PAVEX-998775 format. One record per atom (N, C-alpha, C): atom name; x, y, z; residue in three letters. Coordinates in steps of 0.1 Angstrom, whole numbers. Last residue first. Layout:
- a, east, north, up, r
- CA, X, Y, Z, Ala
...
END
This chain:
- a, east, north, up, r
- N, 375, 331, -284, Unk
- CA, 389, 322, -290, Unk
- C, 382, 312, -293, Unk
- N, 356, 352, -277, Unk
- CA, 356, 338, -279, Unk
- C, 365, 340, -285, Unk
- N, 352, 376, -247, Unk
- CA, 362, 374, -259, Unk
- C, 355, 357, -263, Unk
- N, 331, 396, -230, Unk
- CA, 336, 380, -234, Unk
- C, 339, 382, -244, Unk
- N, 328, 430, -213, Unk
- CA, 328, 419, -226, Unk
- C, 334, 408, -227, Unk
- N, 316, 456, -197, Unk
- CA, 321, 441, -203, Unk
- C, 320, 439, -212, Unk
- N, 323, 481, -178, Unk
- CA, 321, 477, -185, Unk
- C, 324, 463, -188, Unk
- N, 313, 508, -151, Unk
- CA, 316, 494, -155, Unk
- C, 312, 488, -169, Unk
- N, 332, 537, -142, Unk
- CA, 323, 532, -152, Unk
- C, 326, 517, -157, Unk
- N, 327, 548, -114, Unk
- CA, 333, 543, -123, Unk
- C, 324, 535, -131, Unk
- N, 315, 565, -90, Unk
- CA, 327, 568, -94, Unk
- C, 332, 561, -106, Unk
- N, 283, 559, -94, Unk
- CA, 291, 570, -93, Unk
- C, 304, 576, -91, Unk
- N, 283, 538, -128, Unk
- CA, 283, 540, -108, Unk
- C, 285, 555, -108, Unk
- N, 263, 525, -155, Unk
- CA, 273, 539, -148, Unk
- C, 271, 538, -135, Unk
- N, 277, 497, -177, Unk
- CA, 267, 503, -167, Unk
- C, 274, 517, -160, Unk
- N, 282, 487, -207, Unk
- CA, 284, 498, -199, Unk
- C, 272, 498, -188, Unk
- N, 293, 463, -232, Unk
- CA, 284, 466, -223, Unk
- C, 286, 478, -210, Unk
- N, 309, 475, -264, Unk
- CA, 308, 468, -244, Unk
- C, 298, 470, -242, Unk
- N, 309, 461, -295, Unk
- CA, 301, 468, -281, Unk
- C, 305, 467, -272, Unk
- N, 310, 443, -316, Unk
- CA, 323, 450, -309, Unk
- C, 317, 455, -297, Unk
- N, 287, 446, -333, Unk
- CA, 291, 433, -321, Unk
- C, 303, 434, -312, Unk
- N, 290, 468, -346, Unk
- CA, 278, 467, -331, Unk
- C, 284, 455, -326, Unk
- N, 323, 483, -356, Unk
- CA, 313, 470, -357, Unk
- C, 306, 467, -346, Unk
- N, 341, 506, -374, Unk
- CA, 329, 500, -362, Unk
- C, 321, 490, -363, Unk
- N, 355, 516, -394, Unk
- CA, 360, 504, -386, Unk
- C, 348, 498, -374, Unk
- N, 347, 538, -402, Unk
- CA, 346, 526, -413, Unk
- C, 349, 512, -404, Unk
- N, 326, 560, -387, Unk
- CA, 336, 552, -384, Unk
- C, 337, 540, -390, Unk
- N, 300, 571, -387, Unk
- CA, 309, 577, -393, Unk
- C, 323, 564, -395, Unk
- N, 290, 558, -364, Unk
- CA, 283, 555, -374, Unk
- C, 288, 559, -386, Unk
- N, 302, 567, -340, Unk
- CA, 303, 549, -342, Unk
- C, 298, 553, -360, Unk
- N, 300, 589, -331, Unk
- CA, 311, 589, -342, Unk
- C, 310, 573, -345, Unk
- N, 285, 591, -312, Unk
- CA, 281, 597, -324, Unk
- C, 287, 592, -334, Unk
- N, 282, 567, -292, Unk
- CA, 287, 576, -294, Unk
- C, 286, 577, -309, Unk
- N, 267, 545, -278, Unk
- CA, 260, 559, -280, Unk
- C, 266, 567, -286, Unk
- N, 290, 524, -265, Unk
- CA, 275, 527, -271, Unk
- C, 274, 539, -270, Unk
- N, 327, 519, -277, Unk
- CA, 316, 522, -266, Unk
- C, 301, 524, -273, Unk
- N, 345, 489, -288, Unk
- CA, 336, 501, -289, Unk
- C, 328, 505, -281, Unk
- N, 373, 472, -295, Unk
- CA, 361, 472, -285, Unk
- C, 359, 491, -285, Unk
- N, 391, 451, -318, Unk
- CA, 392, 464, -310, Unk
- C, 373, 464, -303, Unk
- N, 418, 429, -320, Unk
- CA, 406, 435, -324, Unk
- C, 400, 446, -314, Unk
- N, 435, 400, -335, Unk
- CA, 435, 414, -330, Unk
- C, 420, 418, -330, Unk
- N, 442, 368, -321, Unk
- CA, 433, 377, -322, Unk
- C, 438, 390, -318, Unk
- N, 468, 343, -325, Unk
- CA, 464, 362, -323, Unk
- C, 452, 367, -330, Unk
- N, 462, 307, -323, Unk
- CA, 464, 322, -330, Unk
- C, 462, 332, -324, Unk
- N, 481, 294, -297, Unk
- CA, 469, 292, -300, Unk
- C, 473, 306, -312, Unk
- N, 496, 287, -272, Unk
- CA, 497, 277, -280, Unk
- C, 488, 282, -296, Unk
- N, 474, 297, -252, Unk
- CA, 485, 291, -253, Unk
- C, 483, 282, -267, Unk
- N, 456, 323, -266, Unk
- CA, 456, 312, -259, Unk
- C, 470, 305, -260, Unk
- N, 460, 356, -273, Unk
- CA, 465, 342, -277, Unk
- C, 462, 335, -267, Unk
- N, 446, 390, -285, Unk
- CA, 449, 382, -272, Unk
- C, 450, 371, -281, Unk
- N, 451, 424, -282, Unk
- CA, 459, 418, -291, Unk
- C, 455, 406, -282, Unk
- N, 431, 456, -284, Unk
- CA, 433, 442, -274, Unk
- C, 440, 433, -287, Unk
- N, 417, 487, -281, Unk
- CA, 427, 480, -288, Unk
- C, 434, 468, -279, Unk
- N, 388, 505, -277, Unk
- CA, 403, 500, -270, Unk
- C, 406, 491, -281, Unk
- N, 372, 541, -288, Unk
- CA, 378, 524, -289, Unk
- C, 391, 518, -280, Unk
- N, 360, 564, -303, Unk
- CA, 360, 561, -291, Unk
- C, 365, 544, -292, Unk
- N, 359, 571, -338, Unk
- CA, 353, 564, -326, Unk
- C, 362, 565, -312, Unk
- N, 380, 586, -360, Unk
- CA, 380, 574, -353, Unk
- C, 370, 578, -341, Unk
- N, 389, 607, -373, Unk
- CA, 388, 600, -383, Unk
- C, 381, 588, -373, Unk
- N, 411, 625, -349, Unk
- CA, 402, 624, -361, Unk
- C, 402, 616, -371, Unk
- N, 399, 608, -311, Unk
- CA, 412, 617, -324, Unk
- C, 407, 617, -340, Unk
- N, 388, 614, -283, Unk
- CA, 384, 610, -295, Unk
- C, 400, 615, -302, Unk
- N, 404, 592, -250, Unk
- CA, 395, 607, -261, Unk
- C, 394, 601, -273, Unk
- N, 386, 564, -235, Unk
- CA, 399, 568, -237, Unk
- C, 396, 584, -249, Unk
- N, 384, 562, -200, Unk
- CA, 378, 565, -211, Unk
- C, 386, 572, -221, Unk
- N, 409, 539, -181, Unk
- CA, 400, 555, -187, Unk
- C, 396, 555, -197, Unk
- N, 409, 512, -161, Unk
- CA, 419, 521, -170, Unk
- C, 408, 533, -171, Unk
- N, 418, 479, -154, Unk
- CA, 415, 495, -149, Unk
- C, 420, 506, -151, Unk
- N, 406, 453, -160, Unk
- CA, 414, 461, -164, Unk
- C, 406, 474, -163, Unk
- N, 404, 415, -160, Unk
- CA, 400, 427, -154, Unk
- C, 410, 440, -155, Unk
- N, 390, 384, -169, Unk
- CA, 403, 394, -169, Unk
- C, 396, 403, -162, Unk
- N, 388, 351, -166, Unk
- CA, 385, 361, -162, Unk
- C, 394, 373, -162, Unk
- N, 392, 320, -165, Unk
- CA, 392, 324, -176, Unk
- C, 387, 343, -180, Unk
- N, 394, 310, -140, Unk
- CA, 382, 308, -147, Unk
- C, 383, 316, -159, Unk
- N, 423, 317, -136, Unk
- CA, 418, 302, -139, Unk
- C, 403, 300, -144, Unk
- N, 427, 344, -159, Unk
- CA, 431, 337, -145, Unk
- C, 425, 323, -145, Unk
- N, 445, 362, -187, Unk
- CA, 431, 356, -175, Unk
- C, 431, 345, -164, Unk
- N, 471, 382, -181, Unk
- CA, 465, 367, -184, Unk
- C, 453, 363, -179, Unk
- N, 484, 411, -196, Unk
- CA, 475, 405, -183, Unk
- C, 473, 389, -195, Unk
- N, 503, 443, -211, Unk
- CA, 492, 427, -208, Unk
- C, 490, 426, -195, Unk
- N, 496, 476, -217, Unk
- CA, 497, 470, -208, Unk
- C, 492, 455, -208, Unk
- N, 489, 515, -218, Unk
- CA, 494, 501, -222, Unk
- C, 496, 493, -215, Unk
- N, 487, 540, -207, Unk
- CA, 481, 533, -213, Unk
- C, 479, 522, -223, Unk
- N, 523, 543, -209, Unk
- CA, 507, 551, -206, Unk
- C, 498, 545, -214, Unk
- N, 548, 537, -214, Unk
- CA, 539, 526, -218, Unk
- C, 523, 529, -211, Unk
- N, 566, 562, -233, Unk
- CA, 566, 548, -222, Unk
- C, 559, 540, -226, Unk
- N, 566, 566, -261, Unk
- CA, 580, 569, -252, Unk
- C, 579, 562, -237, Unk
- N, 541, 569, -274, Unk
- CA, 553, 566, -278, Unk
- C, 564, 560, -270, Unk
- N, 509, 569, -264, Unk
- CA, 522, 570, -261, Unk
- C, 531, 559, -261, Unk
- N, 486, 589, -282, Unk
- CA, 487, 570, -283, Unk
- C, 506, 576, -272, Unk
- N, 454, 608, -275, Unk
- CA, 470, 609, -279, Unk
- C, 476, 593, -273, Unk
- N, 432, 617, -262, Unk
- CA, 431, 614, -280, Unk
- C, 446, 612, -284, Unk
- N, 431, 626, -236, Unk
- CA, 432, 640, -250, Unk
- C, 436, 632, -262, Unk
- N, 434, 603, -223, Unk
- CA, 416, 614, -225, Unk
- C, 420, 625, -235, Unk
- N, 449, 582, -246, Unk
- CA, 448, 587, -231, Unk
- C, 436, 595, -236, Unk
- N, 443, 554, -267, Unk
- CA, 446, 567, -261, Unk
- C, 440, 567, -250, Unk
- N, 453, 522, -259, Unk
- CA, 449, 528, -265, Unk
- C, 449, 542, -259, Unk
- N, 459, 482, -255, Unk
- CA, 462, 497, -253, Unk
- C, 454, 506, -262, Unk
- N, 464, 449, -238, Unk
- CA, 457, 466, -245, Unk
- C, 465, 476, -246, Unk
- N, 462, 418, -244, Unk
- CA, 474, 433, -246, Unk
- C, 466, 440, -250, Unk
- N, 461, 385, -228, Unk
- CA, 453, 397, -233, Unk
- C, 462, 410, -231, Unk
- N, 463, 351, -228, Unk
- CA, 476, 364, -230, Unk
- C, 460, 378, -237, Unk
- N, 451, 332, -209, Unk
- CA, 449, 335, -223, Unk
- C, 456, 351, -221, Unk
- N, 447, 315, -187, Unk
- CA, 463, 318, -188, Unk
- C, 463, 323, -203, Unk
- N, 417, 294, -195, Unk
- CA, 427, 304, -184, Unk
- C, 441, 307, -191, Unk
- N, 389, 299, -211, Unk
- CA, 406, 297, -214, Unk
- C, 412, 303, -205, Unk
- N, 358, 285, -202, Unk
- CA, 366, 294, -198, Unk
- C, 380, 291, -204, Unk
- N, 336, 274, -226, Unk
- CA, 341, 270, -216, Unk
- C, 355, 282, -214, Unk
- N, 315, 277, -250, Unk
- CA, 317, 286, -235, Unk
- C, 324, 280, -227, Unk
- N, 327, 269, -272, Unk
- CA, 315, 259, -265, Unk
- C, 311, 263, -250, Unk
- N, 345, 282, -282, Unk
- CA, 334, 283, -291, Unk
- C, 321, 276, -282, Unk
- N, 362, 294, -250, Unk
- CA, 361, 290, -265, Unk
- C, 346, 288, -269, Unk
- N, 367, 332, -237, Unk
- CA, 360, 315, -239, Unk
- C, 365, 308, -251, Unk
- N, 370, 353, -210, Unk
- CA, 380, 349, -223, Unk
- C, 373, 334, -225, Unk
- N, 351, 378, -196, Unk
- CA, 359, 365, -197, Unk
- C, 367, 364, -214, Unk
- N, 357, 406, -181, Unk
- CA, 347, 396, -187, Unk
- C, 356, 382, -188, Unk
- N, 359, 441, -177, Unk
- CA, 364, 431, -173, Unk
- C, 354, 421, -182, Unk
- N, 370, 477, -172, Unk
- CA, 365, 468, -184, Unk
- C, 369, 451, -176, Unk
- N, 360, 503, -153, Unk
- CA, 366, 490, -150, Unk
- C, 358, 481, -158, Unk
- N, 372, 537, -160, Unk
- CA, 364, 526, -162, Unk
- C, 371, 513, -158, Unk
- N, 373, 571, -148, Unk
- CA, 377, 559, -147, Unk
- C, 364, 544, -153, Unk
- N, 379, 596, -172, Unk
- CA, 369, 589, -164, Unk
- C, 371, 574, -160, Unk
- N, 412, 608, -167, Unk
- CA, 401, 606, -174, Unk
- C, 389, 599, -166, Unk
- N, 446, 605, -164, Unk
- CA, 439, 609, -157, Unk
- C, 424, 607, -170, Unk
- N, 481, 597, -158, Unk
- CA, 470, 590, -169, Unk
- C, 455, 593, -159, Unk
- N, 503, 607, -144, Unk
- CA, 497, 612, -155, Unk
- C, 487, 605, -163, Unk
- N, 515, 575, -134, Unk
- CA, 513, 588, -135, Unk
- C, 511, 597, -143, Unk
- N, 495, 542, -131, Unk
- CA, 505, 552, -136, Unk
- C, 507, 565, -135, Unk
- N, 470, 536, -127, Unk
- CA, 475, 536, -112, Unk
- C, 491, 545, -116, Unk
- N, 458, 532, -141, Unk
- CA, 451, 545, -138, Unk
- C, 462, 545, -128, Unk
- N, 461, 505, -155, Unk
- CA, 464, 518, -160, Unk
- C, 466, 528, -152, Unk
- N, 465, 476, -146, Unk
- CA, 459, 486, -139, Unk
- C, 462, 498, -146, Unk
- N, 474, 452, -153, Unk
- CA, 458, 450, -155, Unk
- C, 454, 467, -146, Unk
- N, 508, 447, -164, Unk
- CA, 497, 455, -155, Unk
- C, 485, 451, -161, Unk
- N, 538, 440, -177, Unk
- CA, 527, 431, -174, Unk
- C, 519, 441, -167, Unk
- N, 541, 463, -201, Unk
- CA, 543, 459, -192, Unk
- C, 534, 451, -189, Unk
- N, 551, 454, -241, Unk
- CA, 539, 458, -230, Unk
- C, 544, 454, -219, Unk
- N, 559, 443, -266, Unk
- CA, 569, 441, -252, Unk
- C, 559, 450, -244, Unk
- N, 550, 463, -294, Unk
- CA, 552, 451, -284, Unk
- C, 558, 454, -273, Unk
- N, 527, 487, -297, Unk
- CA, 539, 485, -294, Unk
- C, 541, 475, -286, Unk
- N, 507, 502, -324, Unk
- CA, 505, 492, -316, Unk
- C, 522, 491, -311, Unk
- N, 495, 521, -342, Unk
- CA, 497, 521, -326, Unk
- C, 500, 515, -319, Unk
- N, 485, 518, -366, Unk
- CA, 498, 520, -368, Unk
- C, 502, 523, -351, Unk
- N, 461, 488, -367, Unk
- CA, 461, 498, -366, Unk
- C, 478, 505, -367, Unk
- N, 451, 460, -359, Unk
- CA, 460, 467, -351, Unk
- C, 459, 482, -355, Unk
- N, 419, 450, -371, Unk
- CA, 435, 456, -374, Unk
- C, 437, 464, -365, Unk
- N, 398, 424, -358, Unk
- CA, 399, 439, -362, Unk
- C, 414, 445, -364, Unk
- N, 375, 399, -359, Unk
- CA, 389, 400, -359, Unk
- C, 391, 418, -362, Unk
- N, 351, 391, -337, Unk
- CA, 356, 394, -348, Unk
- C, 366, 400, -351, Unk
- N, 350, 361, -320, Unk
- CA, 350, 372, -317, Unk
- C, 357, 379, -332, Unk
- N, 326, 336, -330, Unk
- CA, 339, 341, -323, Unk
- C, 340, 352, -326, Unk
- N, 298, 325, -309, Unk
- CA, 300, 333, -323, Unk
- C, 320, 340, -317, Unk
- N, 296, 290, -298, Unk
- CA, 294, 307, -298, Unk
- C, 301, 313, -312, Unk
- N, 276, 267, -313, Unk
- CA, 287, 275, -305, Unk
- C, 286, 285, -306, Unk
- N, 256, 245, -309, Unk
- CA, 251, 255, -315, Unk
- C, 265, 265, -305, Unk
- N, 251, 219, -301, Unk
- CA, 253, 224, -316, Unk
- C, 254, 236, -320, Unk
- N, 233, 225, -274, Unk
- CA, 242, 217, -284, Unk
- C, 237, 222, -294, Unk
- N, 233, 263, -267, Unk
- CA, 225, 252, -269, Unk
- C, 235, 241, -274, Unk
- N, 256, 282, -251, Unk
- CA, 250, 279, -262, Unk
- C, 241, 267, -259, Unk
- N, 244, 304, -216, Unk
- CA, 251, 292, -230, Unk
- C, 245, 285, -235, Unk
- N, 243, 336, -224, Unk
- CA, 235, 324, -223, Unk
- C, 238, 314, -228, Unk
- N, 262, 356, -202, Unk
- CA, 258, 348, -210, Unk
- C, 252, 340, -212, Unk
- N, 262, 374, -171, Unk
- CA, 263, 360, -176, Unk
- C, 262, 359, -187, Unk
- N, 279, 404, -169, Unk
- CA, 265, 395, -171, Unk
- C, 270, 381, -172, Unk
- N, 304, 421, -149, Unk
- CA, 299, 410, -157, Unk
- C, 287, 401, -157, Unk
- N, 298, 436, -122, Unk
- CA, 306, 442, -135, Unk
- C, 307, 430, -144, Unk
- N, 288, 433, -97, Unk
- CA, 282, 432, -113, Unk
- C, 286, 435, -124, Unk
- N, 300, 435, -71, Unk
- CA, 297, 449, -84, Unk
- C, 296, 449, -93, Unk
- N, 296, 416, -55, Unk
- CA, 289, 426, -56, Unk
- C, 286, 438, -68, Unk
- N, 311, 386, -54, Unk
- CA, 313, 392, -56, Unk
- C, 299, 404, -58, Unk
- N, 304, 359, -45, Unk
- CA, 308, 368, -33, Unk
- C, 311, 383, -36, Unk
- N, 310, 345, -74, Unk
- CA, 304, 343, -61, Unk
- C, 308, 350, -51, Unk
- N, 319, 342, -98, Unk
- CA, 314, 359, -92, Unk
- C, 309, 355, -78, Unk
- N, 331, 316, -104, Unk
- CA, 338, 330, -105, Unk
- C, 335, 341, -99, Unk
- N, 307, 306, -102, Unk
- CA, 316, 305, -93, Unk
- C, 324, 317, -94, Unk
- N, 296, 309, -132, Unk
- CA, 290, 316, -120, Unk
- C, 300, 313, -107, Unk
- N, 321, 297, -144, Unk
- CA, 312, 311, -145, Unk
- C, 308, 314, -132, Unk
- N, 315, 269, -137, Unk
- CA, 328, 278, -136, Unk
- C, 322, 290, -135, Unk
- N, 289, 267, -147, Unk
- CA, 287, 268, -136, Unk
- C, 299, 269, -131, Unk
- N, 294, 270, -174, Unk
- CA, 284, 278, -167, Unk
- C, 287, 281, -154, Unk
- N, 313, 245, -177, Unk
- CA, 314, 262, -179, Unk
- C, 306, 271, -176, Unk
- N, 292, 224, -171, Unk
- CA, 304, 228, -163, Unk
- C, 311, 237, -166, Unk
- N, 257, 228, -179, Unk
- CA, 267, 227, -182, Unk
- C, 282, 235, -172, Unk
- N, 232, 211, -159, Unk
- CA, 240, 225, -163, Unk
- C, 253, 224, -164, Unk
- N, 221, 188, -151, Unk
- CA, 225, 191, -166, Unk
- C, 233, 201, -170, Unk
- N, 210, 195, -127, Unk
- CA, 218, 183, -129, Unk
- C, 226, 189, -145, Unk
- N, 191, 212, -131, Unk
- CA, 202, 219, -125, Unk
- C, 214, 214, -131, Unk
- N, 168, 196, -150, Unk
- CA, 177, 210, -152, Unk
- C, 189, 215, -147, Unk
- N, 165, 176, -129, Unk
- CA, 171, 173, -143, Unk
- C, 178, 184, -148, Unk
- N, 148, 197, -113, Unk
- CA, 160, 187, -108, Unk
- C, 172, 181, -120, Unk
- N, 130, 204, -128, Unk
- CA, 136, 212, -127, Unk
- C, 151, 207, -119, Unk
- N, 115, 178, -136, Unk
- CA, 123, 189, -143, Unk
- C, 131, 198, -142, Unk
- N, 107, 175, -106, Unk
- CA, 116, 162, -117, Unk
- C, 123, 172, -121, Unk
- N, 91, 192, -103, Unk
- CA, 101, 194, -97, Unk
- C, 112, 184, -102, Unk
- N, 71, 188, -123, Unk
- CA, 78, 200, -122, Unk
- C, 92, 201, -117, Unk
- N, 60, 167, -116, Unk
- CA, 70, 164, -127, Unk
- C, 75, 176, -126, Unk
- N, 66, 159, -79, Unk
- CA, 57, 163, -91, Unk
- C, 68, 165, -104, Unk
- N, 66, 133, -57, Unk
- CA, 75, 141, -61, Unk
- C, 69, 148, -76, Unk
- N, 44, 139, -32, Unk
- CA, 44, 136, -43, Unk
- C, 56, 142, -47, Unk
- N, 53, 133, 7, Unk
- CA, 47, 139, -10, Unk
- C, 48, 138, -19, Unk
- N, 41, 106, 22, Unk
- CA, 48, 114, 17, Unk
- C, 47, 120, 6, Unk
- N, 16, 96, 35, Unk
- CA, 19, 108, 42, Unk
- C, 31, 114, 36, Unk
- N, 8, 73, 21, Unk
- CA, -2, 84, 18, Unk
- C, 8, 97, 27, Unk
- N, 23, 55, 4, Unk
- CA, 24, 57, 19, Unk
- C, 18, 70, 15, Unk
- N, 7, 21, -10, Unk
- CA, 13, 33, -13, Unk
- C, 14, 39, 3, Unk
- N, 10, -11, 1, Unk
- CA, 2, 0, 0, Unk
- C, 9, 10, -2, Unk
END
């Protein structure tokens, strides 16, 4: 005889349990990477369904202002003379299945608040490596404008033993986006305004 005192395990509860158990490892790792953080810097992207790989991050030209051998640093604002609206740029480096890529090289460079690039030292230039969860964070400023271009960051990425991807990141709502021939809407940053710093995010897919 059935035990009438035991609650029925509903179909809804069963499907919910199955869904949790089947959650992709990559998504769980990315959630764990954000545990304990309350800054909301990075928004989780939907994990691709089976057979639907993520789109690769588009390639863009490096331009004439790249300098090799940049220093290892993730805070451009700590350098003397770097002034401007603070930005905290962060996100993940992922493969096409949404899995984090640890140890990926990210080399950033951009114009200062006056639209000038530094060729004597390495102001607003530096490289870093994604952490064990594929995460990166760059403390920097909003770059200034210069003739012919909208606001943008440059970045070169490379997973261990992988090809180099050179691309650029753009700011939403910029008037010059429409006239810049290099601008791509799929390279737009997600930006959230706060009282002290702009929180920008972008996930790279290699």
